[in-house]
N, C-alpha and C positions, 0 to 999 in steps of 0.2 A: 426343313422346318415347316414348309407349307402344310404338310400332312399333320404335324403335331398341332399347329395353330387351328386348322380346320376341325380336328377332333375335339380340341378343347372348346371351340366355339359351339359346335353341335351339342357337346355334352352339357355345357352351361345352359344353352337354350332349352334342351329337353328337361333338365333338372328344374330350371326355374318355371317352365310351363307346368310341369307336374306339381311343383310346389304351389303355384297359383291356383290350379284346379283343386288341389287338396284343401288349401286355405278357404277357397270359396265354398267348398262342400261343408266344411266345419262351421263357417260363419252362417251358412244357410240353416244348418241344423240348430244352432243356438238361436237364430232368429225365429225359427218355427217353434222352438220351445218357449221363447218369450211370448210370441203371439198366442200360443195355446194357453198359457197361464193367464194372460190378460183377458182373453175371451172367456175363460172359465169363470173368472171373477165377475166379468160383466154379465154373463148369462145367469149366474147365481143371483145377482141383484135383480135381474128381470123376473126370474122365477119367484123370488120373495115378494116382489111387487104384485105379481099375478095372484099369488095365494092370498095376499091381503085384500085384493079386490074381489076375486071369485069366491073365496071361502069354500063352500061345499057344493057349488053349482057346477055340475059337469058340463052344462051347455056353454057356460062362459069359457071353461077350459077348451072345449071343442072349437069354439069360434077363434080363440087365440091360436090354437095349434094350426088351424086351417090358414089363418092369415100369416103365421110364421112360416108355414110350408110354402106359401105362394111367394113370399119375399126371399126365402132361402131354399131353392129347390134341393131336394135330397134330404131335407130335415123332416122330422116328425116329432110328435109329443105323445106322452102317455100319462094317465093319472089313475091312481088307485085310491078309492075312498070308500071306507066301510065295506070292503070286499068287492066293490064294483070297479071294473076296469073299462077304460076307454082309450083307444089309440087313434090318433088322427094324423095323417090319413092312414087308414088301416092297410089298404092294399099297397101303397107306395112306400111304406116304411121298411127300408132295407135292413136296418139294424134292430127291428122290433124285438127279437128274442133277447138280445143283450141289453136293450133298453129296459125291458121288463125286469131283467136280473138286477140292473142298477137301481131301479125304482124299489124293488123288493128289499135290496140291501139298505137303502136310505130309510125305508119304512121300519125295517127291523132294528137298525142301529140308531134311528132317530137323529140322524145328522146328515149333512150334505155329503154326497158321494159322486165321484167323477171317475171316468174311464176313457181310454182311447182304443180305437180298433187296431192301431199299429204304432211303431216308434217313428220318430220324426223322419229319419233318413229312408224309411221304407216307402215313403211317398214318392221317392225317385222312380220306383218300379211302375211300369204302365198298368192301367186298369185296376188299380188298387186304391180307391178313395179312402181318405182317413176321416173317421167320424169321432166327434167328441160327445161323450155321454155325461149328462149332468142331471142329478136328481136331488131334491130336498124334501124333507118332511113337511106336511101341511099342519099348520097350527090354527085351530078353530076355537071359538069361544065354547062350543059344546064339547070340545076335547075329542072329536071323532078322529080315529087314526087314519092317516092317509099320507100319500107322497105323490109328487109330481116330477116328471122328468122330460127332457128333450134330447134329441140328437142334433148335432150341428156339424155340417161338413167343414172341415178345416182346409185352409189353402194348402195345396200340395207343393212340394219342392219343384216338381216338373213345371207346374204352372208359373211359379216364381221365376225359374230359370228361363222359361219360354218368354215371359213378359219382359224380362230384362236381359235377353240374350245378347243383343247388340252392345249394350253398356258393359256387360260382363266380359264379352270377347275383346272389346277395345281396351278395357281395363287390364285384362290378362296380357294382351299383346304389348301394350305400352310398358307395363311393369317388366315383362320379360325382356324387351329390347333394352330398356334403360339398365336393368340389373345385369343383363348379359354383357353390355358394353363396359359397365363399371367393373364387373368381375373379370372380363377379358383383359382389360388394361392393367388391372391389379395383378392378375396371374402373369401377364407378360412382363411386368416389372420385376416380379419376384422369381420367375422361373424361366420364361422364354429368353429374355435378354441375357441372363447369365449363360444360358446354353449357347446363344448366338456368339457370345464372347469366347466361350470355350471352343466352338467350331472354328471361329476366325483364327484364334491362336493356333489351333491344331493344323489348320490349312496352311498357315504361313510358317509352320515349324520346319526348320532344317536341322539335320543332325549335328551341325557344327555349333549350335547355340542352345542355351537352355530354353525350355518351353515357357516358363514364367507365367503359369496360370495362378492368379490370385483373385479370390472373390472379395467383393467390397465388404460384405457382412461376415465378420469372422466367426459368428456363432451359427451360421447357416450350414445346411448340408452341402451346398455348393462349395463353400469354403473347404470343407473336409474332402469333397470330391476333387477340388483343385489340388490340394496337398497330395492326395493319393495319386493323381495323374502325374504330378511333378516327380514324386518318388519313383513311379513306374518308369517314366521317361529317363530319369537319372540311372535307374538300374539297366534300362535298355542301352543307354550310352556306355555304361561300364561294361556290359556284356559285349557290346560292339567292339570296344577296345580290346577286351580279352579275346574275342573271336578273331580280330585282325592279328593279334599276336599268335594265336593258335594256327591261323592260316599261314602266317609267315614261317612259323616253326615247321608246319607240315610241308610247305614248299621246300624249305631247306632240307628236311628229312628225305623228301622225294628226290631232290637233286643228289643227295648223298647216296640214296639207294640206286638211282640211275647210274651214278659214277661207279658204285661198287659192282653193279650188274655188268656195266661195260668192261670194268677191269676183269671180272670173272670170265666174260665172253672172250676178252682178249687173251687172258691166260690160257683158257681152254683151247683157243685157236692156235696159240703158239705151241701148246702141247701136241695138238693134232698135226701141225706142220712138222714138228720134230719127229713124230712117228712116221709120217709120210716120207720125210726126207731120209730117215734111216732105211726105209724100205726101198726108196728109189736109188739109194747109193749103190745097192747091189745091181739094180737094173742098168745103171749108167756104166758100171765097171766093165761089163761084157762088151758093149759097143766100143768103148774106149780101147779095150785090148785088141779088138778086131781092127780098128782104125790104125793103131800103132803098128800092127802086123803089116797092113797094106802099105803104110808109109815106108817100112823097112824094105819091102819088095820094090817100091818105086825108086829106091836109091841104087838098085842094081843097074850096071851098065849093060847096054845091048838088049834091054827089055823091049820086045816088040811093041809098036804103038797101040795095037789093038788091046793087048793085055794091060798096058799102062792105063788106057782109057777105062777099061773094065774095073781096074783096082780103084781108080779115082771115083767112078760112079758108085761102087760099093761103099767106099769111104763116106761119100756124100749121103748115102742112104742111112748109114749108121749114125752119122752126125745129125741128120734130120730126126732120127728116132730119139737121140739124146735131147735135141731141141724141143721136141714135142713133150717129152717127159718133164723137162724143166719148165716149159711154158705152162703146162697144166698146174704144176706146183705153184708157179708164180701167180697164175690167175686166182688160185685158191687163197693164197696168202695175202694178195694185194687187197687192202681195205677199200671198200666202196663208200660213196657218200651215205651218211646215216639218214637217208630219207626213204620214205615209202613210195613205191612205184609198182606198176603192174609187173608181175613175175610169172613166166610160164614154168610151172612146177615140173612138168614132164621133162622138159629140156634140162632143167637143173639136176634132176635125179639121174638122168642118163649120163650127164657130164661127170657127176660124182662116181657113178659106177665105173666109167671108163678110167678115171684116175686111180680107183682102187684096184682095177684089174692089172694096171701097169706094175704093181708090186709082185715080185716073184712068189712070195709066200701065199698070195691070194689066187694064183693062176689055176689052182685045182678046185676053186670054188665057183659054182655056177650062179650067175645072176640071171634070173628070169623075171619077165615083166608082163603084167596084164593091165595095161593102162587104158581102161575103157571109158574114162570120164570124157565127155564131149567138150567140156570147158575146164581148163586147168589153170586159169589165170586168177591169181590172188594179189592183193595189194599189201606189200610188205617191203622190208629192206632185204634185197637179194643176198647180201653178204651174211646177214643174220640167219636167214633161212638155210643158206648153204652150210653154215656152221652147225645148225640144229640137226639137219638131216645127215650130215657127215657123222655126228656123234651117234645117231641111231644105227648107221651102217657099221661104224667101228665096233660098237657093242655087239652087233650081230656077228661080225667077223671074229671077234674075240671068243664069243660063245662057240663058234664052229671049230676054232683052233683048239680050244680047251676040251671039246668033246672027243677029239682024237678019231675023226672019221675021214681019213685021207681019201680024196676023190669022190666023196659022197655029200659034201657040204653044199647047201643050196640056200640062196637068199631070194625070196620072192617079193616083188613089189607090185601092189595092186592099187588101182584108183577107181573111184566112183563118185557120182554126185548124189547128195542127200537133200531131199526136200523137207523143210520144217513147216509145221503149222503156222508158226510165227517166226519172223526173222529171215535173214538171208539164206540162200542155198549154201550148202557146205560141200567142200571137196574133201573126200575121205581118202587118206593114204594108209595102206597097211603094209608094214615091212615085217616079214616073217622069216625065221630061220629054223632049221631042223637040228639045232644044237642040243645041249644038255638041258635047256630050260631053266626056269627060276624056281627055287623052292617056294611053296605056298606061303610059308611064314615070312619070306623076304619080299614077296611081290609088292606089298603095300608100301615098302620103304625105298624102292629103287629110285624114286624121284627126290629123295631127301638129299640135301647137300652133304657131301663127304661120305655118302654111303657107297660102298663098293664091295663086290664079292671077289675081287681080284687079290692076288698076293701083294704084299707091301712093295711099293716101288713100281707097280705096273698100272696104276690108275690113280687119278686125283680124286675120284668120287664126285666130280662136279659136272661131268658130261651130260647126264640125263637131266639134272636139276637146271643146268643152264639152258638146255634145249626146251624144257618145260616152260621156263620163264620167257624164252623167245616166242614160242608158239602162243602163249597166253597174252603176250604183249600185243599181238595182232588179232585178238579175239578168238583164238582157237583153243582146242583142248587136246590133251594127250592121255591115252589110257594104255594099259598093258594087259595081256592075257598070256598064260603059260601053262603047259602041262609038263611037269618035271620028267626029264628023260626024252621028251618028244620035240621040244623047241619052244620058242616064244614069239609073240606078235606084238608089235607096237602099232597103235592105232592113233592117227593124227587127223583131226578135223580142223579145217581152216575155212573161214568165210570166203566165198567166191567173189571176185570183183563184179560190181554191177554191170550188167550187159547193156549195150547201147539199145535205145528204143527201136523196136522193129526187128531186132536180132533174134534168131532162133537158136536154141541150144540143142 
């Protein structure tokens, strides 16, 4: 409010000072007009008395003009009588031409004539003296035609202002101060104080109560402003309530979405575990048959100790093989805490590949790796990433099986780091297969929920959509590229974990 008060004070002072100066100029102009009129009548009377005394004697007129000039420097006189002219003083009469014109006009019109060299306020200009021209006809007993006139220097506005400068300045200063103080307190009462009250109310306002802005004068603009602000605050409060309800609804919807997503991931994981279990059942059957055979041999009597130990060692090897297969399946199916932590992605991918190689139907498919990324650590939930990348691999394996290329199927995994102009560095994983590829018309739909190109009963249509949701949850993106008949590539970008200060990648 200090800025507003200062601006109002300065504006009042400037306006009042300008008003005082303008008023003083107008008063001066009217005063000059009044002085001019009074002097005109006075000098007319003096000229009438002069003509009554001098008659037609030019010498008398000359002596009068000389004395008049000495008393009033800058003045002069002229007389025209029976065609004779006399101007005194002739050389020093500044307005002689106009004076003769005024005298001629009085002689011609046979009446008093006056003129001024400029208007009253023109005397404010420097080096421009104002002259009053007065001429009257001469009345003589002989009836000789004639006229007499004088020039008289009028007081200039500059002279008046200069003479009364101190008084005028003090008058303007006092008036300006008094009127400015009165005006300021009046404006403060009708404008600044209501604004101060509005500011105080707004500063002390809390969202839990009404603002309560009410102006004392119900007919004033501040009263209308108070009502408008109260209505605005009420609308804001209502909007805040609605916003809270919307936020609550959104939170509930997000929780429902998260639960649904978790259920989808869990269902997809169970489906994947089922597929892996079915494949591992065949792998477990062969070692079990071998172990049973060795156990039958161990029942024979008279079996040499060396052979008995050899059969036991072979049985242990087969059992360890079964244990490794089951352990990998259990590691995959065991849920991890749903928290984000640093995950080494290369190790996770190699572990998934080893688990998939254990299945007999995948043993003729080659897994190749070009993992050149120097940094492979991302921050995510390891269990969720394992599920996402397993879905990518399972889709690649299905594509190779459907392509019917025994002994020629290849899945290539590549990694690289990507620098962005803005944002964190990315770890890019490319999983490519040389299967049948994806038709161009279906490529844009492969991440849609329940979209599948497999026969009924062989796929849920949720694998890639679940994987996409998982990758996006951790700030990543998933894309696909394919040439029908040549294979497909899934491209996954994930933000790399921030490196410790001073570490080199």
